[in-house]
C-alpha positions as CSV (number, residue, x, y, z in Angstrom):
1,M,143.9,-48.4,160.3
2,T,141.2,-51.1,160.1
3,L,139.4,-52.0,156.8
4,Q,136.2,-54.5,156.5
5,G,135.0,-56.2,154.2
6,E,134.9,-59.7,152.0
7,V,137.8,-62.0,151.2
8,I,138.2,-62.5,147.1
9,R,141.4,-64.4,147.0
10,F,144.3,-65.3,149.5
11,N,147.2,-65.2,147.4
12,Y,149.9,-67.9,149.4
13,T,153.0,-66.9,148.1
14,N,156.6,-66.3,148.7
15,P,158.4,-64.1,150.2
16,H,155.2,-62.0,150.6
17,G,151.7,-63.4,150.2
18,S,148.7,-60.8,149.8
19,I,145.0,-60.6,150.4
20,I,142.3,-59.3,148.0
21,L,139.4,-57.6,150.1
22,R,136.3,-56.4,148.9
23,T,135.3,-53.3,151.2
24,Q,132.4,-52.2,152.2
25,T,132.0,-50.0,149.7
26,G,133.2,-51.9,147.5
27,R,136.4,-50.8,146.7
28,E,139.0,-53.5,146.2
29,V,142.7,-53.3,148.4
30,V,145.5,-55.4,148.1
31,I,146.5,-55.9,151.4
32,E,150.3,-57.4,152.0
33,V,150.8,-60.3,153.9
34,D,154.1,-62.4,155.1
35,G,154.4,-65.4,153.0
36,P,154.3,-69.1,154.0
37,S,157.7,-69.5,155.6
38,L,157.2,-67.0,157.8
39,I,153.3,-67.4,159.0
40,A,153.2,-71.5,158.5
41,P,155.0,-71.6,161.8
42,M,152.8,-69.5,163.5
43,G,149.7,-71.7,162.8
44,T,148.6,-69.4,159.3
45,G,147.9,-72.2,156.3
46,R,146.7,-71.9,152.6
47,N,143.6,-72.5,154.0
48,A,143.0,-70.2,156.8
49,L,141.1,-67.2,154.5
50,Q,138.7,-68.6,151.6
51,P,137.2,-66.4,149.1
52,G,133.6,-65.4,151.0
53,D,135.1,-64.5,154.4
54,R,134.3,-61.8,156.0
55,I,137.2,-60.3,157.8
56,V,138.4,-57.0,160.0
57,A,142.1,-56.3,159.0
58,Y,144.0,-53.7,160.9
59,V,146.8,-52.9,158.1
60,S,148.9,-49.4,157.8
61,P,148.7,-47.5,155.2
62,N,151.3,-47.7,151.9
63,T,153.9,-44.9,152.3
64,I,154.5,-44.2,148.7
65,G,151.3,-43.2,147.3
66,R,149.1,-46.7,146.3
67,Q,145.6,-46.2,147.4
68,D,144.5,-49.1,147.1
69,E,147.6,-51.0,148.8
70,V,148.2,-51.6,152.1
71,L,150.5,-53.5,154.9
72,G,148.6,-56.4,156.4
73,R,149.4,-56.4,160.3
74,E,146.6,-58.9,162.2
75,V,143.5,-60.3,160.6
76,I,139.8,-60.9,162.7
77,R,137.6,-63.4,160.9
78,E,133.9,-62.6,161.6
79,D,133.5,-65.6,164.3
80,G,136.1,-63.3,166.3
81,S,139.3,-65.9,165.7
82,V,142.6,-64.3,164.8
83,V,144.7,-64.6,161.6
84,L,148.3,-64.4,162.3
85,V,149.4,-63.1,159.2
86,S,152.9,-61.0,159.9
87,V,155.8,-61.6,161.4
88,A,156.2,-58.2,162.9
89,Y,152.6,-57.7,164.3
90,A,152.4,-61.2,165.7
91,R,150.6,-61.9,169.1
92,Q,153.1,-63.8,171.3
93,Q,152.1,-67.4,171.3
94,E,152.7,-70.3,173.4
95,R,154.9,-72.7,171.8
96,P,153.2,-76.4,171.2
97,G,153.6,-79.5,172.9
98,A,156.1,-80.2,175.4
99,E,158.6,-82.7,172.6
100,K,162.2,-82.1,174.1
101,A,164.9,-82.6,171.2
102,Q,167.9,-84.7,172.3
103,T,170.1,-83.1,169.6
104,V,170.3,-80.0,167.4
105,L,169.5,-82.1,164.8
106,G,165.6,-81.7,163.6
107,T,163.2,-78.8,163.2
108,W,163.9,-75.6,164.3
109,V,162.5,-71.8,164.3
110,P,164.6,-68.6,165.4
111,V,162.6,-66.6,167.6
112,R,160.9,-64.0,165.5
113,S,162.7,-61.0,167.1
114,N,166.3,-62.3,166.2
115,L,166.5,-60.8,162.9
116,F,164.9,-57.7,164.0
117,A,167.5,-57.6,166.4
118,F,170.5,-58.2,164.1
119,V,169.5,-55.9,161.7
120,D,169.3,-53.3,164.6
121,S,172.7,-54.5,165.9
122,S,174.4,-53.2,162.7
123,S,174.4,-49.6,163.4
124,N,177.0,-50.2,166.3
125,W,179.2,-52.3,164.0
126,M,182.4,-51.1,163.5
127,L,183.2,-50.6,159.8
128,T,186.2,-50.3,157.6
129,P,186.0,-47.4,154.5
130,A,184.5,-49.6,152.9
131,G,182.4,-51.0,154.8
132,Q,181.1,-47.6,155.5
133,A,180.7,-47.0,151.8
134,S,178.7,-49.9,151.2
135,F,176.1,-48.9,154.0
136,D,175.8,-45.5,152.5
137,A,175.6,-46.6,149.2
138,Y,172.5,-49.3,150.2
139,D,169.4,-49.1,147.9
140,T,166.6,-51.7,148.6
141,S,165.7,-51.2,145.4
142,K,168.7,-52.3,143.9
143,A,170.5,-54.4,146.4
144,F,168.0,-56.5,148.4
145,A,168.4,-60.2,146.6
146,Q,165.3,-60.9,148.0
147,A,163.5,-58.4,145.2
148,Q,165.2,-61.4,142.8
149,C,164.2,-64.5,144.9
150,I,168.1,-65.1,146.4
151,A,168.0,-66.0,149.5
152,A,170.4,-64.1,152.0
153,T,173.8,-65.4,153.4
154,S,174.3,-66.2,157.2
155,P,174.3,-65.1,159.6
156,T,171.7,-63.3,158.4
157,L,169.9,-66.4,156.9
158,M,169.6,-68.1,159.9
159,M,167.7,-65.4,161.7
160,Y,164.4,-65.8,159.5
161,P,161.2,-67.0,161.6
162,T,161.3,-69.7,159.4
163,A,161.6,-73.2,159.6
164,N,165.6,-74.6,160.1
165,R,165.7,-78.3,159.5
166,L,168.9,-80.1,160.0
167,A,169.7,-83.3,158.9
168,E,173.0,-86.1,158.5
169,V,172.8,-87.0,154.9
170,G,175.6,-89.2,153.8
171,G,178.1,-88.4,156.8
172,H,177.3,-84.4,156.2
173,I,175.0,-82.1,158.0
174,E,172.0,-80.7,155.5
175,I,170.6,-77.4,156.7
176,N,167.5,-76.7,154.9
177,A,166.0,-72.8,155.6
178,D,162.7,-72.6,154.7
179,W,163.8,-68.9,153.0
180,M,163.7,-69.1,149.5
181,G,164.8,-72.5,149.1
182,A,168.6,-72.1,150.8
183,T,170.4,-75.2,151.5
184,R,173.6,-75.7,153.1
185,T,175.7,-78.4,153.3
186,V,178.4,-78.8,156.7
187,Y,181.0,-81.3,155.8
188,M,181.9,-83.4,158.9
189,D,184.5,-85.6,157.3
190,G,187.4,-83.5,158.6
191,R,188.1,-82.2,154.7
192,E,189.9,-78.7,154.7
193,H,188.3,-76.1,152.5
194,P,189.1,-75.4,148.9
195,D,191.9,-73.3,147.5
196,S,190.7,-69.6,147.6
197,D,189.5,-69.0,144.2
198,R,186.8,-71.5,144.5
199,R,184.0,-69.6,146.0
200,F,180.2,-70.5,146.6
201,Y,177.6,-67.8,147.0
202,Q,176.3,-69.9,150.6
203,G,180.0,-70.6,151.8
204,H,182.3,-73.9,152.1
205,S,181.0,-75.3,155.4
206,V,183.1,-78.0,157.5
207,G,182.0,-78.9,161.0
208,Q,182.7,-81.1,164.3
209,W,181.4,-81.7,167.0
210,E,182.1,-80.5,170.5
211,G,180.3,-82.7,173.0
212,T,176.7,-81.8,172.0
213,T,177.4,-79.0,170.1
214,L,177.6,-78.2,166.3
215,V,180.7,-76.2,165.5
216,I,180.1,-74.6,162.0
217,E,183.4,-73.1,160.3
218,T,183.0,-71.2,156.2
219,T,184.8,-69.7,154.3
220,N,184.9,-69.2,150.1
221,F,182.5,-66.8,149.7
222,T,181.5,-64.7,146.5
223,D,181.7,-61.0,146.8
224,N,178.1,-60.1,147.8
225,P,176.4,-56.2,148.1
226,I,174.5,-57.8,150.9
227,G,176.4,-60.5,152.5
228,N,177.3,-59.5,156.0
229,I,173.6,-57.6,156.4
230,F,171.2,-56.2,153.8
231,S,173.3,-53.5,154.2
232,I,177.0,-54.0,154.2
233,A,178.6,-56.0,151.6
234,S,181.3,-58.6,152.0
235,G,184.8,-59.7,150.9
236,S,186.5,-62.8,149.9
237,A,187.8,-62.8,153.6
238,K,184.3,-63.0,154.7
239,K,184.5,-66.1,157.8
240,L,181.8,-67.3,159.9
241,I,181.9,-69.8,163.2
242,E,178.9,-70.7,164.1
243,R,178.0,-72.7,167.4
244,I,174.7,-74.4,167.6
245,S,174.4,-75.9,171.1
246,L,171.2,-77.4,173.1
247,D,169.6,-75.7,176.1
248,T,169.2,-77.7,179.1
249,D,164.9,-78.4,178.9
250,G,165.3,-79.4,175.7
251,S,163.1,-77.5,173.9
252,T,165.3,-74.1,172.6
253,A,169.2,-73.7,171.5
254,S,171.8,-71.2,171.6
255,Y,173.2,-70.4,168.3
256,S,176.1,-68.3,168.6
257,F,178.1,-66.7,165.6
258,T,181.6,-64.5,165.2
259,L,182.0,-62.8,161.8
260,T,184.8,-61.2,160.7
261,D,185.1,-59.4,157.0
262,P,188.6,-57.2,157.0
263,D,187.5,-55.5,153.6
264,Y,184.3,-53.9,155.3
265,L,184.5,-55.0,158.9
266,A,186.7,-53.2,161.1
267,Q,186.5,-55.5,164.2
268,P,184.6,-58.9,164.5
269,V,180.7,-59.3,164.8
270,T,179.7,-62.0,167.8
271,A,176.3,-62.7,169.0
272,S,174.1,-65.1,170.1
273,Y,170.4,-65.9,169.6
274,Q,167.5,-68.6,170.3
275,W,165.9,-70.9,168.4
276,D,162.6,-73.0,169.3
277,Y,162.1,-76.9,169.1
278,R,159.3,-76.9,166.1
279,P,159.1,-80.8,165.8
280,D,155.4,-79.7,164.5
281,V,156.7,-77.6,161.5
282,T,157.4,-78.9,158.4
283,V,159.9,-77.0,156.0
284,S,157.0,-75.8,153.1
285,S,159.4,-75.9,150.5
286,Q,156.8,-73.4,148.7
287,E,158.9,-71.8,146.0
288,C,159.7,-68.0,145.7
289,D,157.2,-66.0,143.2
290,L,159.3,-63.4,141.4
291,E,156.6,-61.3,141.1
292,A,155.6,-61.2,144.2
293,A,159.0,-60.8,146.0
294,S,159.9,-57.6,143.4
295,R,155.9,-56.2,143.9
296,Y,156.8,-54.0,146.4
297,L,159.8,-53.1,145.6
298,Q,158.2,-51.5,142.5
299,D,157.8,-47.4,142.3
């Protein structure tokens, strides 16, 4: 469906933003849109919409009965220009520039279909009885960490189509994902993992170079109700092996992993996805807004 009217306010907040629209009939409607971490890499900045702008918004109706709140899919300004407001519905874009990466260090944006493909793949995972129970009991209103401004853990974290900056800092590699302020430290000095009683939300990561490929082993995760994927918990034995390899042309990288967790996964999960090299994109460091995060999970 479409709505036409005048922008009252554009809330540029993570993890969700919103457009407050006064329609032609004078009714005010809240249009939910993706947050800056997701839409900034698509070229939609804080000033993309200004109060008084006249727009046509393509939206989906609310499914829980809120008549004045809808889900935004795309916005067209009065001059015909497009404002991309949803990763799920965004048009295919040409990647800007011809700059090529020389190493996997730098800024990358995962292809936006990665996250949806990863989530869909979980329906084929072989689960233990505990894993199946976790899946059956999953409730987004109670278990979705995003509602508390807490980032998902890897590998899910590495699927979001947000800026991921890999940088060498003081002898280790820091991965700064532009999603809920998540940061991972990969120790490259040959150290071992700590004792199993020391556990961390994003786990403990050690890495090494195999040629130009960065190989990361992460263990010591805390128990997490959405630790393997949104609907499947993880336990103390979760282990993740990731490989980040520069592709031949330098404009893309391959991100692959093997995920094991004998408490919840009856078989290891393996997958490979593509990242785009995006030196033109910066990590926004836009803080998560707790009210915005929980708004769309309220009854």
